[in-house]
PDB file as gemmi writes it, atoms N, CA and C in Angstrom:
CRYST1    1.000    1.000    1.000  90.00  90.00  90.00 P 1                      
ATOM      1  N   MET A   1       1.984  47.250  -3.670  1.00  0.00           N  
ATOM      2  CA  MET A   1       1.358  46.513  -4.742  1.00  0.00           C  
ATOM      3  C   MET A   1       2.276  45.362  -5.159  1.00  0.00           C  
ATOM      4  N   PHE A   2       1.685  44.231  -5.458  1.00  0.00           N  
ATOM      5  CA  PHE A   2       2.439  43.052  -5.861  1.00  0.00           C  
ATOM      6  C   PHE A   2       2.982  43.238  -7.272  1.00  0.00           C  
ATOM      7  N   ASN A   3       4.260  42.984  -7.455  1.00  0.00           N  
ATOM      8  CA  ASN A   3       4.907  43.110  -8.750  1.00  0.00           C  
ATOM      9  C   ASN A   3       5.327  41.722  -9.205  1.00  0.00           C  
ATOM     10  N   LEU A   4       4.673  41.222 -10.263  1.00  0.00           N  
ATOM     11  CA  LEU A   4       4.955  39.879 -10.755  1.00  0.00           C  
ATOM     12  C   LEU A   4       6.403  39.731 -11.198  1.00  0.00           C  
ATOM     13  N   ARG A   5       6.976  40.757 -11.795  1.00  0.00           N  
ATOM     14  CA  ARG A   5       8.369  40.670 -12.252  1.00  0.00           C  
ATOM     15  C   ARG A   5       9.323  40.430 -11.090  1.00  0.00           C  
ATOM     16  N   SER A   6       9.075  41.071  -9.962  1.00  0.00           N  
ATOM     17  CA  SER A   6       9.956  40.874  -8.807  1.00  0.00           C  
ATOM     18  C   SER A   6       9.761  39.496  -8.198  1.00  0.00           C  
ATOM     19  N   ALA A   7       8.628  38.863  -8.470  1.00  0.00           N  
ATOM     20  CA  ALA A   7       8.355  37.528  -7.925  1.00  0.00           C  
ATOM     21  C   ALA A   7       8.865  36.420  -8.839  1.00  0.00           C  
ATOM     22  N   GLU A   8       9.251  36.738 -10.073  1.00  0.00           N  
ATOM     23  CA  GLU A   8       9.674  35.712 -11.027  1.00  0.00           C  
ATOM     24  C   GLU A   8      10.838  34.860 -10.528  1.00  0.00           C  
ATOM     25  N   PRO A   9      11.900  35.432  -9.940  1.00  0.00           N  
ATOM     26  CA  PRO A   9      12.985  34.566  -9.448  1.00  0.00           C  
ATOM     27  C   PRO A   9      12.507  33.584  -8.375  1.00  0.00           C  
ATOM     28  N   ALA A  10      11.669  34.040  -7.472  1.00  0.00           N  
ATOM     29  CA  ALA A  10      11.153  33.159  -6.421  1.00  0.00           C  
ATOM     30  C   ALA A  10      10.250  32.091  -7.015  1.00  0.00           C  
ATOM     31  N   LEU A  11       9.418  32.465  -7.977  1.00  0.00           N  
ATOM     32  CA  LEU A  11       8.542  31.505  -8.630  1.00  0.00           C  
ATOM     33  C   LEU A  11       9.360  30.474  -9.389  1.00  0.00           C  
ATOM     34  N   SER A  12      10.381  30.917 -10.086  1.00  0.00           N  
ATOM     35  CA  SER A  12      11.252  30.010 -10.827  1.00  0.00           C  
ATOM     36  C   SER A  12      11.946  29.025  -9.893  1.00  0.00           C  
ATOM     37  N   LEU A  13      12.443  29.518  -8.774  1.00  0.00           N  
ATOM     38  CA  LEU A  13      13.091  28.648  -7.793  1.00  0.00           C  
ATOM     39  C   LEU A  13      12.101  27.645  -7.222  1.00  0.00           C  
ATOM     40  N   THR A  14      10.899  28.096  -6.924  1.00  0.00           N  
ATOM     41  CA  THR A  14       9.871  27.206  -6.387  1.00  0.00           C  
ATOM     42  C   THR A  14       9.519  26.120  -7.389  1.00  0.00           C  
ATOM     43  N   LEU A  15       9.305  26.500  -8.651  1.00  0.00           N  
ATOM     44  CA  LEU A  15       8.966  25.522  -9.677  1.00  0.00           C  
ATOM     45  C   LEU A  15      10.099  24.529  -9.895  1.00  0.00           C  
ATOM     46  N   SER A  16      11.325  25.019  -9.917  1.00  0.00           N  
ATOM     47  CA  SER A  16      12.478  24.129 -10.079  1.00  0.00           C  
ATOM     48  C   SER A  16      12.578  23.156  -8.917  1.00  0.00           C  
ATOM     49  N   SER A  17      12.314  23.639  -7.714  1.00  0.00           N  
ATOM     50  CA  SER A  17      12.348  22.768  -6.534  1.00  0.00           C  
ATOM     51  C   SER A  17      11.275  21.697  -6.620  1.00  0.00           C  
ATOM     52  N   LEU A  18      10.084  22.083  -7.079  1.00  0.00           N  
ATOM     53  CA  LEU A  18       9.012  21.106  -7.234  1.00  0.00           C  
ATOM     54  C   LEU A  18       9.384  20.040  -8.253  1.00  0.00           C  
ATOM     55  N   VAL A  19      10.018  20.453  -9.334  1.00  0.00           N  
ATOM     56  CA  VAL A  19      10.441  19.490 -10.347  1.00  0.00           C  
ATOM     57  C   VAL A  19      11.469  18.528  -9.774  1.00  0.00           C  
ATOM     58  N   MET A  20      12.429  19.047  -9.041  1.00  0.00           N  
ATOM     59  CA  MET A  20      13.455  18.174  -8.460  1.00  0.00           C  
ATOM     60  C   MET A  20      12.839  17.195  -7.462  1.00  0.00           C  
ATOM     61  N   LEU A  21      11.893  17.658  -6.661  1.00  0.00           N  
ATOM     62  CA  LEU A  21      11.201  16.756  -5.740  1.00  0.00           C  
ATOM     63  C   LEU A  21      10.439  15.687  -6.510  1.00  0.00           C  
ATOM     64  N   ALA A  22       9.824  16.090  -7.594  1.00  0.00           N  
ATOM     65  CA  ALA A  22       9.082  15.132  -8.406  1.00  0.00           C  
ATOM     66  C   ALA A  22      10.006  14.090  -9.016  1.00  0.00           C  
ATOM     67  N   VAL A  23      11.169  14.518  -9.474  1.00  0.00           N  
ATOM     68  CA  VAL A  23      12.139  13.582 -10.048  1.00  0.00           C  
ATOM     69  C   VAL A  23      12.575  12.575  -8.994  1.00  0.00           C  
ATOM     70  N   LEU A  24      12.868  13.048  -7.803  1.00  0.00           N  
ATOM     71  CA  LEU A  24      13.277  12.146  -6.727  1.00  0.00           C  
ATOM     72  C   LEU A  24      12.153  11.190  -6.348  1.00  0.00           C  
ATOM     73  N   ALA A  25      10.951  11.700  -6.235  1.00  0.00           N  
ATOM     74  CA  ALA A  25       9.815  10.847  -5.886  1.00  0.00           C  
ATOM     75  C   ALA A  25       9.528   9.851  -6.994  1.00  0.00           C  
ATOM     76  N   SER A  26       9.677  10.298  -8.225  1.00  0.00           N  
ATOM     77  CA  SER A  26       9.397   9.437  -9.360  1.00  0.00           C  
ATOM     78  C   SER A  26      10.358   8.263  -9.447  1.00  0.00           C  
ATOM     79  N   SER A  27      11.608   8.492  -9.109  1.00  0.00           N  
ATOM     80  CA  SER A  27      12.585   7.410  -9.213  1.00  0.00           C  
ATOM     81  C   SER A  27      12.262   6.272  -8.258  1.00  0.00           C  
ATOM     82  N   ALA A  28      11.554   6.575  -7.175  1.00  0.00           N  
ATOM     83  CA  ALA A  28      11.183   5.549  -6.214  1.00  0.00           C  
ATOM     84  C   ALA A  28       9.804   4.963  -6.505  1.00  0.00           C  
ATOM     85  N   ALA A  29       9.059   5.591  -7.384  1.00  0.00           N  
ATOM     86  CA  ALA A  29       7.685   5.169  -7.636  1.00  0.00           C  
ATOM     87  C   ALA A  29       7.595   4.228  -8.829  1.00  0.00           C  
ATOM     88  N   GLN A  30       6.545   3.456  -8.862  1.00  0.00           N  
ATOM     89  CA  GLN A  30       6.274   2.599 -10.009  1.00  0.00           C  
ATOM     90  C   GLN A  30       5.690   3.459 -11.129  1.00  0.00           C  
ATOM     91  N   ALA A  31       5.960   3.078 -12.375  1.00  0.00           N  
ATOM     92  CA  ALA A  31       5.421   3.821 -13.514  1.00  0.00           C  
ATOM     93  C   ALA A  31       3.899   3.731 -13.508  1.00  0.00           C  
ATOM     94  N   GLY A  32       3.277   4.796 -13.947  1.00  0.00           N  
ATOM     95  CA  GLY A  32       1.832   4.789 -14.068  1.00  0.00           C  
ATOM     96  C   GLY A  32       1.084   5.147 -12.797  1.00  0.00           C  
ATOM     97  N   GLU A  33       1.750   5.613 -11.770  1.00  0.00           N  
ATOM     98  CA  GLU A  33       1.055   6.028 -10.552  1.00  0.00           C  
ATOM     99  C   GLU A  33       0.534   7.443 -10.756  1.00  0.00           C  
ATOM    100  N   SER A  34      -0.610   7.547 -11.410  1.00  0.00           N  
ATOM    101  CA  SER A  34      -1.117   8.866 -11.780  1.00  0.00           C  
ATOM    102  C   SER A  34      -1.447   9.780 -10.606  1.00  0.00           C  
ATOM    103  N   PRO A  35      -1.832   9.283  -9.407  1.00  0.00           N  
ATOM    104  CA  PRO A  35      -2.060  10.250  -8.323  1.00  0.00           C  
ATOM    105  C   PRO A  35      -0.816  11.084  -7.998  1.00  0.00           C  
ATOM    106  N   GLN A  36       0.355  10.473  -7.988  1.00  0.00           N  
ATOM    107  CA  GLN A  36       1.583  11.239  -7.739  1.00  0.00           C  
ATOM    108  C   GLN A  36       1.835  12.228  -8.866  1.00  0.00           C  
ATOM    109  N   LEU A  37       1.647  11.785 -10.086  1.00  0.00           N  
ATOM    110  CA  LEU A  37       1.861  12.667 -11.230  1.00  0.00           C  
ATOM    111  C   LEU A  37       0.840  13.796 -11.232  1.00  0.00           C  
ATOM    112  N   LEU A  38      -0.397  13.465 -10.910  1.00  0.00           N  
ATOM    113  CA  LEU A  38      -1.439  14.482 -10.863  1.00  0.00           C  
ATOM    114  C   LEU A  38      -1.108  15.541  -9.820  1.00  0.00           C  
ATOM    115  N   ASN A  39      -0.642  15.121  -8.660  1.00  0.00           N  
ATOM    116  CA  ASN A  39      -0.267  16.080  -7.617  1.00  0.00           C  
ATOM    117  C   ASN A  39       0.857  16.994  -8.084  1.00  0.00           C  
ATOM    118  N   MET A  40       1.781  16.443  -8.859  1.00  0.00           N  
ATOM    119  CA  MET A  40       2.876  17.249  -9.392  1.00  0.00           C  
ATOM    120  C   MET A  40       2.316  18.331 -10.333  1.00  0.00           C  
ATOM    121  N   CYS A  41       1.358  17.965 -11.164  1.00  0.00           N  
ATOM    122  CA  CYS A  41       0.761  18.920 -12.101  1.00  0.00           C  
ATOM    123  C   CYS A  41      -0.055  19.982 -11.366  1.00  0.00           C  
ATOM    124  N   ILE A  42      -0.822  19.514 -10.382  1.00  0.00           N  
ATOM    125  CA  ILE A  42      -1.681  20.411  -9.611  1.00  0.00           C  
ATOM    126  C   ILE A  42      -0.863  21.467  -8.873  1.00  0.00           C  
ATOM    127  N   ALA A  43       0.351  21.129  -8.492  1.00  0.00           N  
ATOM    128  CA  ALA A  43       1.198  22.077  -7.758  1.00  0.00           C  
ATOM    129  C   ALA A  43       1.353  23.398  -8.515  1.00  0.00           C  
ATOM    130  N   CYS A  44       1.392  23.347  -9.821  1.00  0.00           N  
ATOM    131  CA  CYS A  44       1.538  24.577 -10.618  1.00  0.00           C  
ATOM    132  C   CYS A  44       0.238  24.975 -11.321  1.00  0.00           C  
ATOM    133  N   HIS A  45      -0.450  23.987 -11.892  1.00  0.00           N  
ATOM    134  CA  HIS A  45      -1.609  24.277 -12.734  1.00  0.00           C  
ATOM    135  C   HIS A  45      -2.915  24.394 -11.956  1.00  0.00           C  
ATOM    136  N   GLY A  46      -2.914  24.024 -10.672  1.00  0.00           N  
ATOM    137  CA  GLY A  46      -4.117  24.125  -9.853  1.00  0.00           C  
ATOM    138  C   GLY A  46      -4.953  22.861  -9.896  1.00  0.00           C  
ATOM    139  N   THR A  47      -5.769  22.681  -8.874  1.00  0.00           N  
ATOM    140  CA  THR A  47      -6.568  21.462  -8.713  1.00  0.00           C  
ATOM    141  C   THR A  47      -7.476  21.189  -9.899  1.00  0.00           C  
ATOM    142  N   VAL A  48      -8.074  22.227 -10.439  1.00  0.00           N  
ATOM    143  CA  VAL A  48      -8.973  22.041 -11.577  1.00  0.00           C  
ATOM    144  C   VAL A  48      -8.351  22.534 -12.884  1.00  0.00           C  
ATOM    145  N   GLY A  49      -7.058  22.818 -12.853  1.00  0.00           N  
ATOM    146  CA  GLY A  49      -6.361  23.232 -14.067  1.00  0.00           C  
ATOM    147  C   GLY A  49      -6.282  24.724 -14.281  1.00  0.00           C  
ATOM    148  N   THR A  50      -6.721  25.503 -13.293  1.00  0.00           N  
ATOM    149  CA  THR A  50      -6.611  26.953 -13.401  1.00  0.00           C  
ATOM    150  C   THR A  50      -5.713  27.479 -12.289  1.00  0.00           C  
ATOM    151  N   ASN A  51      -5.065  28.600 -12.554  1.00  0.00           N  
ATOM    152  CA  ASN A  51      -4.126  29.181 -11.592  1.00  0.00           C  
ATOM    153  C   ASN A  51      -4.097  30.694 -11.775  1.00  0.00           C  
ATOM    154  N   ASP A  52      -3.393  31.362 -10.881  1.00  0.00           N  
ATOM    155  CA  ASP A  52      -3.327  32.828 -10.904  1.00  0.00           C  
ATOM    156  C   ASP A  52      -2.073  33.380 -11.576  1.00  0.00           C  
ATOM    157  N   PHE A  53      -1.289  32.527 -12.211  1.00  0.00           N  
ATOM    158  CA  PHE A  53      -0.031  32.964 -12.809  1.00  0.00           C  
ATOM    159  C   PHE A  53      -0.167  33.045 -14.330  1.00  0.00           C  
ATOM    160  N   PRO A  54       0.058  34.219 -14.914  1.00  0.00           N  
ATOM    161  CA  PRO A  54      -0.132  34.371 -16.351  1.00  0.00           C  
ATOM    162  C   PRO A  54       0.839  33.550 -17.204  1.00  0.00           C  
ATOM    163  N   ASN A  55       1.971  33.152 -16.648  1.00  0.00           N  
ATOM    164  CA  ASN A  55       2.946  32.388 -17.439  1.00  0.00           C  
ATOM    165  C   ASN A  55       2.805  30.877 -17.247  1.00  0.00           C  
ATOM    166  N   ILE A  56       1.770  30.433 -16.525  1.00  0.00           N  
ATOM    167  CA  ILE A  56       1.495  29.003 -16.371  1.00  0.00           C  
ATOM    168  C   ILE A  56       0.153  28.725 -17.038  1.00  0.00           C  
ATOM    169  N   ALA A  57       0.144  27.788 -17.973  1.00  0.00           N  
ATOM    170  CA  ALA A  57      -1.048  27.508 -18.775  1.00  0.00           C  
ATOM    171  C   ALA A  57      -2.225  27.034 -17.927  1.00  0.00           C  
ATOM    172  N   ASP A  58      -3.413  27.514 -18.278  1.00  0.00           N  
ATOM    173  CA  ASP A  58      -4.644  26.971 -17.716  1.00  0.00           C  
ATOM    174  C   ASP A  58      -4.996  25.725 -18.527  1.00  0.00           C  
ATOM    175  N   LEU A  59      -5.250  24.631 -17.836  1.00  0.00           N  
ATOM    176  CA  LEU A  59      -5.503  23.360 -18.508  1.00  0.00           C  
ATOM    177  C   LEU A  59      -6.958  22.915 -18.442  1.00  0.00           C  
ATOM    178  N   ARG A  60      -7.763  23.591 -17.653  1.00  0.00           N  
ATOM    179  CA  ARG A  60      -9.149  23.164 -17.461  1.00  0.00           C  
ATOM    180  C   ARG A  60      -9.897  23.147 -18.784  1.00  0.00           C  
ATOM    181  N   TRP A  61     -10.536  22.014 -19.062  1.00  0.00           N  
ATOM    182  CA  TRP A  61     -11.347  21.782 -20.254  1.00  0.00           C  
ATOM    183  C   TRP A  61     -10.564  21.913 -21.553  1.00  0.00           C  
ATOM    184  N   GLN A  62      -9.259  21.810 -21.455  1.00  0.00           N  
ATOM    185  CA  GLN A  62      -8.419  21.876 -22.654  1.00  0.00           C  
ATOM    186  C   GLN A  62      -8.603  20.583 -23.450  1.00  0.00           C  
ATOM    187  N   ASN A  63      -8.604  20.684 -24.746  1.00  0.00           N  
ATOM    188  CA  ASN A  63      -8.737  19.525 -25.621  1.00  0.00           C  
ATOM    189  C   ASN A  63      -7.693  18.471 -25.261  1.00  0.00           C  
ATOM    190  N   GLN A  64      -8.149  17.229 -25.050  1.00  0.00           N  
ATOM    191  CA  GLN A  64      -7.252  16.162 -24.605  1.00  0.00           C  
ATOM    192  C   GLN A  64      -6.145  15.866 -25.615  1.00  0.00           C  
ATOM    193  N   GLU A  65      -6.506  15.801 -26.873  1.00  0.00           N  
ATOM    194  CA  GLU A  65      -5.512  15.506 -27.910  1.00  0.00           C  
ATOM    195  C   GLU A  65      -4.440  16.599 -27.942  1.00  0.00           C  
ATOM    196  N   TYR A  66      -4.862  17.847 -27.808  1.00  0.00           N  
ATOM    197  CA  TYR A  66      -3.924  18.969 -27.787  1.00  0.00           C  
ATOM    198  C   TYR A  66      -2.960  18.841 -26.608  1.00  0.00           C  
ATOM    199  N   LEU A  67      -3.491  18.555 -25.407  1.00  0.00           N  
ATOM    200  CA  LEU A  67      -2.627  18.426 -24.228  1.00  0.00           C  
ATOM    201  C   LEU A  67      -1.608  17.312 -24.407  1.00  0.00           C  
ATOM    202  N   VAL A  68      -2.046  16.175 -24.913  1.00  0.00           N  
ATOM    203  CA  VAL A  68      -1.123  15.054 -25.123  1.00  0.00           C  
ATOM    204  C   VAL A  68      -0.033  15.453 -26.109  1.00  0.00           C  
ATOM    205  N   LYS A  69      -0.406  16.109 -27.198  1.00  0.00           N  
ATOM    206  CA  LYS A  69       0.590  16.539 -28.193  1.00  0.00           C  
ATOM    207  C   LYS A  69       1.594  17.514 -27.589  1.00  0.00           C  
ATOM    208  N   GLN A  70       1.122  18.419 -26.733  1.00  0.00           N  
ATOM    209  CA  GLN A  70       2.038  19.376 -26.101  1.00  0.00           C  
ATOM    210  C   GLN A  70       2.997  18.663 -25.151  1.00  0.00           C  
ATOM    211  N   LEU A  71       2.483  17.717 -24.373  1.00  0.00           N  
ATOM    212  CA  LEU A  71       3.354  16.954 -23.465  1.00  0.00           C  
ATOM    213  C   LEU A  71       4.384  16.150 -24.253  1.00  0.00           C  
ATOM    214  N   GLN A  72       3.949  15.550 -25.362  1.00  0.00           N  
ATOM    215  CA  GLN A  72       4.889  14.805 -26.210  1.00  0.00           C  
ATOM    216  C   GLN A  72       5.947  15.739 -26.792  1.00  0.00           C  
ATOM    217  N   ALA A  73       5.544  16.944 -27.162  1.00  0.00           N  
ATOM    218  CA  ALA A  73       6.492  17.918 -27.711  1.00  0.00           C  
ATOM    219  C   ALA A  73       7.512  18.347 -26.655  1.00  0.00           C  
ATOM    220  N   PHE A  74       7.075  18.525 -25.409  1.00  0.00           N  
ATOM    221  CA  PHE A  74       8.018  18.842 -24.326  1.00  0.00           C  
ATOM    222  C   PHE A  74       8.976  17.674 -24.107  1.00  0.00           C  
ATOM    223  N   LYS A  75       8.445  16.459 -24.162  1.00  0.00           N  
ATOM    224  CA  LYS A  75       9.278  15.277 -23.916  1.00  0.00           C  
ATOM    225  C   LYS A  75      10.316  15.083 -25.022  1.00  0.00           C  
ATOM    226  N   SER A  76       9.918  15.314 -26.270  1.00  0.00           N  
ATOM    227  CA  SER A  76      10.826  15.103 -27.403  1.00  0.00           C  
ATOM    228  C   SER A  76      11.821  16.249 -27.591  1.00  0.00           C  
ATOM    229  N   GLY A  77      11.542  17.390 -26.980  1.00  0.00           N  
ATOM    230  CA  GLY A  77      12.403  18.556 -27.163  1.00  0.00           C  
ATOM    231  C   GLY A  77      11.928  19.475 -28.267  1.00  0.00           C  
ATOM    232  N   GLU A  78      10.849  19.082 -28.957  1.00  0.00           N  
ATOM    233  CA  GLU A  78      10.282  19.926 -30.009  1.00  0.00           C  
ATOM    234  C   GLU A  78       9.795  21.256 -29.422  1.00  0.00           C  
ATOM    235  N   ARG A  79       9.317  21.189 -28.192  1.00  0.00           N  
ATOM    236  CA  ARG A  79       8.895  22.386 -27.454  1.00  0.00           C  
ATOM    237  C   ARG A  79       9.730  22.442 -26.180  1.00  0.00           C  
ATOM    238  N   SER A  80      10.110  23.643 -25.752  1.00  0.00           N  
ATOM    239  CA  SER A  80      11.017  23.759 -24.615  1.00  0.00           C  
ATOM    240  C   SER A  80      10.475  24.693 -23.538  1.00  0.00           C  
ATOM    241  N   ASP A  81      10.602  24.259 -22.306  1.00  0.00           N  
ATOM    242  CA  ASP A  81      10.286  25.066 -21.134  1.00  0.00           C  
ATOM    243  C   ASP A  81      11.110  24.496 -19.987  1.00  0.00           C  
ATOM    244  N   LYS A  82      11.690  25.379 -19.183  1.00  0.00           N  
ATOM    245  CA  LYS A  82      12.596  24.948 -18.115  1.00  0.00           C  
ATOM    246  C   LYS A  82      11.950  23.901 -17.206  1.00  0.00           C  
ATOM    247  N   THR A  83      10.696  24.074 -16.875  1.00  0.00           N  
ATOM    248  CA  THR A  83      10.018  23.153 -15.969  1.00  0.00           C  
ATOM    249  C   THR A  83       9.350  22.009 -16.721  1.00  0.00           C  
ATOM    250  N   MET A  84       8.527  22.338 -17.703  1.00  0.00           N  
ATOM    251  CA  MET A  84       7.735  21.311 -18.382  1.00  0.00           C  
ATOM    252  C   MET A  84       8.583  20.305 -19.150  1.00  0.00           C  
ATOM    253  N   SER A  85       9.711  20.717 -19.672  1.00  0.00           N  
ATOM    254  CA  SER A  85      10.575  19.768 -20.383  1.00  0.00           C  
ATOM    255  C   SER A  85      11.066  18.677 -19.436  1.00  0.00           C  
ATOM    256  N   LYS A  86      11.348  19.043 -18.189  1.00  0.00           N  
ATOM    257  CA  LYS A  86      11.787  18.058 -17.190  1.00  0.00           C  
ATOM    258  C   LYS A  86      10.625  17.189 -16.736  1.00  0.00           C  
ATOM    259  N   VAL A  87       9.487  17.805 -16.507  1.00  0.00           N  
ATOM    260  CA  VAL A  87       8.313  17.054 -16.061  1.00  0.00           C  
ATOM    261  C   VAL A  87       7.904  16.029 -17.113  1.00  0.00           C  
ATOM    262  N   ALA A  88       7.879  16.430 -18.366  1.00  0.00           N  
ATOM    263  CA  ALA A  88       7.438  15.538 -19.440  1.00  0.00           C  
ATOM    264  C   ALA A  88       8.313  14.295 -19.556  1.00  0.00           C  
ATOM    265  N   GLN A  89       9.579  14.407 -19.188  1.00  0.00           N  
ATOM    266  CA  GLN A  89      10.472  13.243 -19.237  1.00  0.00           C  
ATOM    267  C   GLN A  89      10.008  12.132 -18.297  1.00  0.00           C  
ATOM    268  N   LEU A  90       9.239  12.481 -17.280  1.00  0.00           N  
ATOM    269  CA  LEU A  90       8.762  11.512 -16.295  1.00  0.00           C  
ATOM    270  C   LEU A  90       7.508  10.780 -16.748  1.00  0.00           C  
ATOM    271  N   LEU A  91       6.879  11.248 -17.815  1.00  0.00           N  
ATOM    272  CA  LEU A  91       5.569  10.748 -18.209  1.00  0.00           C  
ATOM    273  C   LEU A  91       5.630   9.683 -19.289  1.00  0.00           C  
ATOM    274  N   THR A  92       4.811   8.648 -19.107  1.00  0.00           N  
ATOM    275  CA  THR A  92       4.601   7.665 -20.166  1.00  0.00           C  
ATOM    276  C   THR A  92       3.454   8.173 -21.039  1.00  0.00           C  
ATOM    277  N   ASP A  93       3.239   7.531 -22.185  1.00  0.00           N  
ATOM    278  CA  ASP A  93       2.108   7.908 -23.033  1.00  0.00           C  
ATOM    279  C   ASP A  93       0.793   7.730 -22.276  1.00  0.00           C  
ATOM    280  N   GLU A  94       0.702   6.665 -21.480  1.00  0.00           N  
ATOM    281  CA  GLU A  94      -0.503   6.415 -20.679  1.00  0.00           C  
ATOM    282  C   GLU A  94      -0.711   7.531 -19.648  1.00  0.00           C  
ATOM    283  N   ASP A  95       0.371   7.955 -19.018  1.00  0.00           N  
ATOM    284  CA  ASP A  95       0.287   9.064 -18.058  1.00  0.00           C  
ATOM    285  C   ASP A  95      -0.247  10.319 -18.735  1.00  0.00           C  
ATOM    286  N   MET A  96       0.267  10.610 -19.921  1.00  0.00           N  
ATOM    287  CA  MET A  96      -0.160  11.806 -20.646  1.00  0.00           C  
ATOM    288  C   MET A  96      -1.654  11.750 -20.947  1.00  0.00           C  
ATOM    289  N   GLN A  97      -2.128  10.573 -21.375  1.00  0.00           N  
ATOM    290  CA  GLN A  97      -3.554  10.404 -21.665  1.00  0.00           C  
ATOM    291  C   GLN A  97      -4.398  10.609 -20.411  1.00  0.00           C  
ATOM    292  N   SER A  98      -3.960  10.019 -19.299  1.00  0.00           N  
ATOM    293  CA  SER A  98      -4.699  10.132 -18.036  1.00  0.00           C  
ATOM    294  C   SER A  98      -4.757  11.576 -17.546  1.00  0.00           C  
ATOM    295  N   LEU A  99      -3.626  12.261 -17.617  1.00  0.00           N  
ATOM    296  CA  LEU A  99      -3.588  13.654 -17.168  1.00  0.00           C  
ATOM    297  C   LEU A  99      -4.441  14.544 -18.064  1.00  0.00           C  
ATOM    298  N   ALA A 100      -4.384  14.316 -19.365  1.00  0.00           N  
ATOM    299  CA  ALA A 100      -5.199  15.100 -20.298  1.00  0.00           C  
ATOM    300  C   ALA A 100      -6.683  14.870 -20.025  1.00  0.00           C  
ATOM    301  N   GLN A 101      -7.046  13.621 -19.737  1.00  0.00           N  
ATOM    302  CA  GLN A 101      -8.445  13.324 -19.419  1.00  0.00           C  
ATOM    303  C   GLN A 101      -8.862  14.032 -18.132  1.00  0.00           C  
ATOM    304  N   TYR A 102      -8.005  14.001 -17.130  1.00  0.00           N  
ATOM    305  CA  TYR A 102      -8.334  14.655 -15.861  1.00  0.00           C  
ATOM    306  C   TYR A 102      -8.598  16.147 -16.057  1.00  0.00           C  
ATOM    307  N   PHE A 103      -7.711  16.825 -16.751  1.00  0.00           N  
ATOM    308  CA  PHE A 103      -7.879  18.271 -16.888  1.00  0.00           C  
ATOM    309  C   PHE A 103      -9.042  18.631 -17.810  1.00  0.00           C  
ATOM    310  N   TYR A 104      -9.469  17.689 -18.650  1.00  0.00           N  
ATOM    311  CA  TYR A 104     -10.644  17.935 -19.484  1.00  0.00           C  
ATOM    312  C   TYR A 104     -11.936  17.644 -18.719  1.00  0.00           C  
ATOM    313  N   THR A 105     -11.952  16.543 -17.959  1.00  0.00           N  
ATOM    314  CA  THR A 105     -13.189  16.115 -17.300  1.00  0.00           C  
ATOM    315  C   THR A 105     -13.224  16.396 -15.803  1.00  0.00           C  
ATOM    316  N   GLY A 106     -12.058  16.563 -15.185  1.00  0.00           N  
ATOM    317  CA  GLY A 106     -12.000  16.715 -13.731  1.00  0.00           C  
ATOM    318  C   GLY A 106     -12.047  15.396 -12.995  1.00  0.00           C  
ATOM    319  N   GLU A 107     -11.963  14.288 -13.734  1.00  0.00           N  
ATOM    320  CA  GLU A 107     -12.025  12.960 -13.129  1.00  0.00           C  
ATOM    321  C   GLU A 107     -10.699  12.244 -13.302  1.00  0.00           C  
ATOM    322  N   ASN A 108     -10.191  11.683 -12.198  1.00  0.00           N  
ATOM    323  CA  ASN A 108      -8.951  10.914 -12.235  1.00  0.00           C  
ATOM    324  C   ASN A 108      -9.302   9.453 -12.439  1.00  0.00           C  
ATOM    325  N   LYS A 109      -8.717   8.814 -13.442  1.00  0.00           N  
ATOM    326  CA  LYS A 109      -8.968   7.384 -13.693  1.00  0.00           C  
ATOM    327  C   LYS A 109      -8.555   6.559 -12.517  1.00  0.00           C  
TER     328      LYS A 109                                                      
END                                                                             
């Protein structure tokens, strides 16, 4: 039987690796390239904002204003998470709006 607790170290390493790859890719990318940012989000949250991991938030149809506020809180340090705090540092306000719209509507601007 699959034990989520035994998978946590591997999941943490995988998520950290994805963040580091995103940071490296972001440094070479122009700001506002939402397809790259969207792919980074989809890696953990799933294509439509749902996933099979209880410790990763489902974003599908989530209120856009709420999502933007949470991303801003991760970026400012008001809210803390090992992965999301790093990811949020890569996002502009426009990126946050675009990503929130995508996970609410399923449409990428």
